[in-house]
C-alpha positions in Angstrom: -13.0 25.6 4.9 -11.0 24.3 2.1 -13.9 21.9 0.9 -16.2 24.9 0.0 -14.1 28.0 -0.2 -13.8 27.9 -4.0 -17.7 27.6 -4.5 -18.3 30.3 -1.7 -15.8 32.7 -3.7 -17.6 32.2 -7.0 -21.1 32.5 -5.7 -20.1 35.7 -3.6 -18.5 37.1 -6.7 -21.5 37.0 -8.6 -23.5 38.7 -5.7 -25.0 35.5 -3.9 -25.8 35.5 -0.4 -24.4 32.4 1.1 -24.9 30.3 4.4 -22.4 28.3 5.9 -23.3 25.1 8.0 -20.2 23.8 10.2 -20.1 20.7 12.2 -19.0 22.0 15.7 -19.6 18.9 17.8 -19.7 15.1 17.4 -20.4 12.2 20.0 -19.9 8.8 19.1 -19.8 7.7 15.5 -20.4 10.4 12.8 -19.6 10.6 9.3 -17.8 14.0 9.3 -15.5 15.4 11.8 -15.9 19.0 13.7 -14.9 21.6 10.9 -16.6 19.8 8.1 -18.8 22.2 6.1 -21.6 22.8 3.8 -22.4 25.9 1.8 -26.0 26.9 0.7 -26.7 30.1 -1.6 -30.1 31.5 -2.0 -30.5 29.8 -5.4 -30.5 26.7 -3.5 -27.2 25.4 -4.8 -25.2 23.4 -2.2 -21.2 22.6 -1.7 -19.8 20.3 0.7 -21.6 18.0 3.4 -22.2 17.8 7.2 -22.9 14.2 7.4 -23.4 11.3 5.0 -26.5 12.9 3.5 -28.8 12.1 6.4 -29.3 15.6 7.7 -28.5 17.8 4.8 -32.0 18.5 3.9 -33.0 19.9 7.2 -29.6 21.9 7.3 -30.6 23.4 4.0 -34.0 24.4 5.3 -32.4 26.3 8.3 -29.7 27.8 6.0 -32.5 29.3 3.8 -34.2 30.7 6.9 -30.9 32.3 7.9 -30.4 33.8 4.6 -34.0 35.1 4.8 -33.0 37.1 7.7 -33.2 34.7 10.7 -30.5 34.6 13.5 -27.7 32.0 13.2 -28.7 28.6 14.8 -27.1 26.0 16.6 -28.7 22.6 15.5 -28.5 19.2 17.2 -29.0 15.9 15.2 -29.0 12.4 17.1 -30.5 9.1 16.5 -33.4 7.4 18.2 -34.5 3.8 17.1 -38.0 5.1 16.1 -36.4 7.7 13.9 -33.5 5.9 12.4 -34.3 6.7 8.8 -36.0 10.1 9.7 -33.9 13.1 10.3 -31.0 11.7 12.4 -28.0 9.7 12.0 -28.6 6.1 11.2 -24.7 5.5 12.2 -25.7 5.9 15.7 -23.8 9.0 16.4 -25.0 12.9 17.3 -23.8 16.0 15.7 -24.0 19.7 16.3 -24.2 22.1 13.3 -24.0 25.9 13.5 -25.6 27.8 10.6 -24.7 31.3 9.6 -24.3 33.6 6.8 -21.2 34.5 5.3 -21.1 38.1 6.2 -18.2 40.3 7.6 -19.0 41.9 11.0 -17.0 44.9 11.3 -17.1 44.2 15.1 -18.9 47.5 15.8 -21.3 46.0 18.0 -24.0 45.3 15.3 -26.1 42.1 15.9 -25.5 39.5 13.2 -28.8 39.7 11.9 -28.6 43.4 11.3 -25.6 43.1 9.1 -25.7 44.1 5.3 -25.7 41.4 2.5 -22.7 39.1 2.5 -19.6 40.7 1.2 -17.1 39.2 -1.1 -14.4 37.2 0.3 -11.8 39.8 -0.6 -13.2 41.7 2.4 -11.0 42.6 5.5 -12.8 40.9 8.3 -11.9 37.8 10.1 -13.9 35.5 8.0 -12.9 36.7 4.8 -9.3 36.5 5.9 -9.7 32.9 7.1 -11.3 31.8 3.8 -8.3 33.4 2.2 -5.9 31.6 4.4 -7.7 28.4 3.7 -7.5 28.9 0.1 -3.7 29.6 0.1 -2.9 26.5 2.2 -1.8 28.4 5.2 -2.3 28.1 9.1 -5.0 29.9 11.2 -7.9 29.5 13.5 -11.2 31.3 13.5 -13.0 31.4 16.9 -16.7 31.9 16.8 -19.3 32.4 19.7 -22.0 29.6 18.8 -24.0 29.8 21.8 -24.5 32.5 24.7 -24.4 36.1 24.3 -23.4 37.9 21.0 -23.5 34.9 19.0 -21.7 35.2 15.8 -18.9 37.3 17.0 -15.4 36.0 15.6 -11.8 36.3 16.3 -9.2 35.2 13.8 -5.8 34.0 15.2 -3.0 33.7 12.9 0.1 31.4 12.9 2.1 34.1 14.5 -0.3 34.5 17.3 -1.5 37.8 16.1 -5.4 38.5 16.2 -8.2 40.3 14.5 -11.8 40.7 15.2 -13.6 40.6 18.5 -15.5 38.2 20.9 -16.8 40.9 22.9 -14.6 40.5 26.0 -10.8 40.3 27.0 -11.6 36.9 28.8 -13.4 35.3 25.8 -10.6 36.5 23.5 -7.7 35.3 25.8 -9.4 31.9 26.2 -10.1 31.6 22.4 -6.6 32.6 21.4 -5.2 30.1 23.9 -7.5 27.3 22.3 -6.6 28.4 18.8 -2.8 28.4 19.4 -3.2 24.7 20.6 -5.7 23.5 18.2 -4.2 24.9 15.0 -1.0 22.9 15.5 -3.0 19.7 16.4 -4.8 20.5 13.1 -8.2 19.9 14.6 -11.3 21.9 15.2 -13.0 21.9 18.4 -15.8 23.5 20.6 -14.8 24.9 24.0 -17.0 26.0 26.8 -15.7 29.4 28.5 -18.2 30.6 31.2 -21.5 30.8 29.7 -20.4 31.1 26.1 -19.6 28.1 23.8 -16.9 28.8 21.2 -15.9 26.9 18.1 -12.4 26.9 17.1 -12.4 26.3 13.3 -8.9 25.2 12.1 -7.5 25.4 8.8 -3.9 24.1 8.0 -1.6 23.1 5.0 -1.3 19.1 4.2 1.5 18.0 6.7 4.9 17.9 5.6 6.9 14.6 5.2 10.6 15.4 4.9 12.6 12.3 3.7 16.4 12.4 4.0 18.1 10.0 1.5 17.5 9.7 -2.0 16.9 5.7 -2.1 14.3 3.4 -3.4 12.4 3.4 -0.2 12.2 7.2 -0.4 10.5 6.9 -3.9 7.9 4.5 -2.6 7.4 6.6 0.6 6.9 9.8 -1.5 4.2 8.1 -3.7 2.5 6.9 -0.8 2.6 10.0 1.2 1.4 12.1 -1.8 -1.5 9.6 -2.2 -2.4 10.1 1.5 -2.6 14.0 1.1 0.9 14.8 2.5 3.6 17.0 1.1 6.8 14.8 0.7 10.1 16.6 0.3 13.2 14.6 -0.6 16.7 15.8 0.6 20.0 14.3 -0.2 23.3 16.1 -0.8 24.2 13.6 -3.6 22.9 15.4 -6.7 23.3 12.7 -9.1 20.9 10.6 -6.9 18.5 13.7 -5.7 16.8 14.4 -9.1 13.2 15.3 -9.8 13.0 12.5 -12.4 13.6 9.9 -9.7 11.1 11.4 -7.3 8.2 12.8 -9.4 5.7 12.6 -6.4 7.9 14.9 -4.3 6.7 18.4 -3.5 10.5 19.4 -3.9 13.7 17.5 -4.4 16.6 19.4 -2.5 20.2 18.3 -3.2 22.0 19.9 -0.1 23.2 18.9 3.2 20.6 18.6 6.1 21.2 22.3 7.5 20.9 23.9 4.2 18.1 21.5 3.0 16.0 22.3 6.1 16.5 25.9 5.5 15.4 25.9 1.8 12.3 24.1 2.6 11.3 26.5 5.2 12.7 25.1 8.5 11.1 22.6 10.7 7.9 23.3 12.6 5.5 21.3 14.8 3.6 19.9 11.8 6.8 18.6 10.1 7.6 14.6 10.1 11.1 13.8 9.5 12.3 10.3 8.1 16.0 9.5 7.7 16.7 6.7 5.3 20.1 7.3 4.0 21.9 4.3 5.7 24.9 6.9 5.8 26.2 7.7 9.2 27.7 11.1 8.1 24.2 12.0 6.6 22.1 10.4 9.0 23.8 11.9 12.1 23.6 15.3 10.8 20.1 15.3 9.8 19.1 13.8 13.2 21.1 16.3 15.2 19.0 19.1 13.6 15.7 17.2 13.7 15.8 15.9 17.1 16.6 19.4 18.5 13.8 21.1 16.5 9.9 21.2 17.0 9.5 18.4 14.7 6.4 16.1 15.4 8.1 13.0 14.5 11.7 11.9 13.8 12.5 8.3 12.6 15.4 6.6 11.2 15.9 3.5 9.2 18.3 0.9 10.3 18.3 -2.6 12.3 18.4 -2.6 16.2 22.1 -3.1 16.1 22.5 -0.2 13.8 20.4 1.9 16.0 22.5 1.1 19.1 25.5 2.2 17.3 23.9 5.4 16.1 22.8 6.2 19.7 26.4 5.9 20.8 27.6 8.2 18.1 25.1 10.8 18.8 25.7 10.8 22.6 29.5 11.1 22.0 28.6 14.3 19.8 26.7 15.8 22.8 23.1 14.8 22.3 21.2 14.1 25.6 19.3 10.9 26.4 16.1 12.9 26.5 16.7 14.2 22.7 17.5 10.7 21.6 14.3 9.3 23.3 12.3 11.1 20.7 13.7 9.1 17.8 11.5 6.3 16.3 14.2 3.9 15.3 14.0 1.3 13.8 11.4 3.3 12.0 7.8 2.1 11.0 5.3 -0.3 12.5 6.0 -4.0 12.8 4.1 -5.2 9.5 6.8 -7.8 8.5 7.4 -5.5 5.5 9.5 -6.6 2.7 10.5 -4.3 -0.2 10.3 -0.7 -0.8 6.6 -0.4 -1.1 5.6 -2.5 1.9 8.4 -0.6 4.0 6.9 2.7 2.8 3.7 1.4 4.1 5.1 0.4 7.4 6.8 3.9 7.8 3.6 5.7 6.6 1.6 3.8 9.1 3.6 5.0 12.0 3.6 8.5 10.9 -0.3 8.5 10.6 -0.5 7.0 13.9 1.7 9.6 15.6 -0.1 12.5 14.0 -3.3 11.1 15.3 -2.1 10.3 18.9 -2.2 6.5 18.4 0.2 3.6 18.8 -0.8 1.4 15.8 -2.2 -2.1 16.3 -5.2 -4.1 15.0 -8.6 -2.3 15.3 -10.2 -5.8 16.2 -8.2 -5.9 19.4 -9.1 -2.4 20.5 -11.3 -2.3 23.5 -13.5 0.8 24.0 -13.1 4.4 22.7 -13.7 5.7 18.9 -12.0 4.2 15.9 -11.7 7.9 14.6 -11.0 10.4 17.2 -12.9 13.7 16.8 -12.9 16.8 18.7 -15.6 17.7 21.3 
């Protein structure tokens, strides 16, 4: 939603009707993942994309029909050898695209195509709120019926598990809410089959957080690389003479505080937080790791040699940590790249963090046997 929300807001603000096309299913190779969007207004203006350009023309035609009063439509695009350069995907994949008008269903039982002209995204319905959440960089999931009875009904599930909207039945709503609670923290959008209905769980989430303890040269390089990769790096260190904005301009925030206070000041640790401890100072390392390893953090890594890691493990066990808690620790931190210097070390760390976020172990793609290079939802 983030890719098109600003254009959609501008278009609806001037009174345009707008259709949204969303990738809701992918098989094999495909240029855009589930959740990718393209917006089309009645003037023919386009924002975003659902493929590498090979099916956009066909989607615009259907979007125009939807804006003229047609029902929302679930489209399928695939590749056949004889049609490689016609409407299809020369990359060899298949995608499903759901096209609907941006409009607010008051969940009164009205059919989608009976609804009035699209309202401003300042409206109170699930679709409007989802757009606002996306624009504000918060977390939520919008569950939409894309196939089956009552196509177009929606349920918004927020980060705190509260809901608004309706899918028309308690069974669908419970199933949709359960899928939303799972996928919004995996930060992926996905279609789910529930009985005779097909639901699409559309997820929006803030950029992942990379919390780095230790105001050292490696941290500066890691902050720069993390920022370039679209992450939000935070730098924490109680030594105020080192933890300065001037030394870490790429950081979202620089916090001069001990670990407990630092975590509190950046909003705590959630399931989308990745923690890297780089101080090389046991009193700082141990304090940060004790908190992080007992939290919901998606990843906790620490710098140090294998020998340093053995000593750290002994210290933390003596302080009451369990073997299970310590097994979560990625130490020595990073992938085995043979890295030298701050920049290459930062690359090693960032590579491991990205691999963990995507459920991978790292390794060379040339040695991969089977499976997708890029994992996408169903």
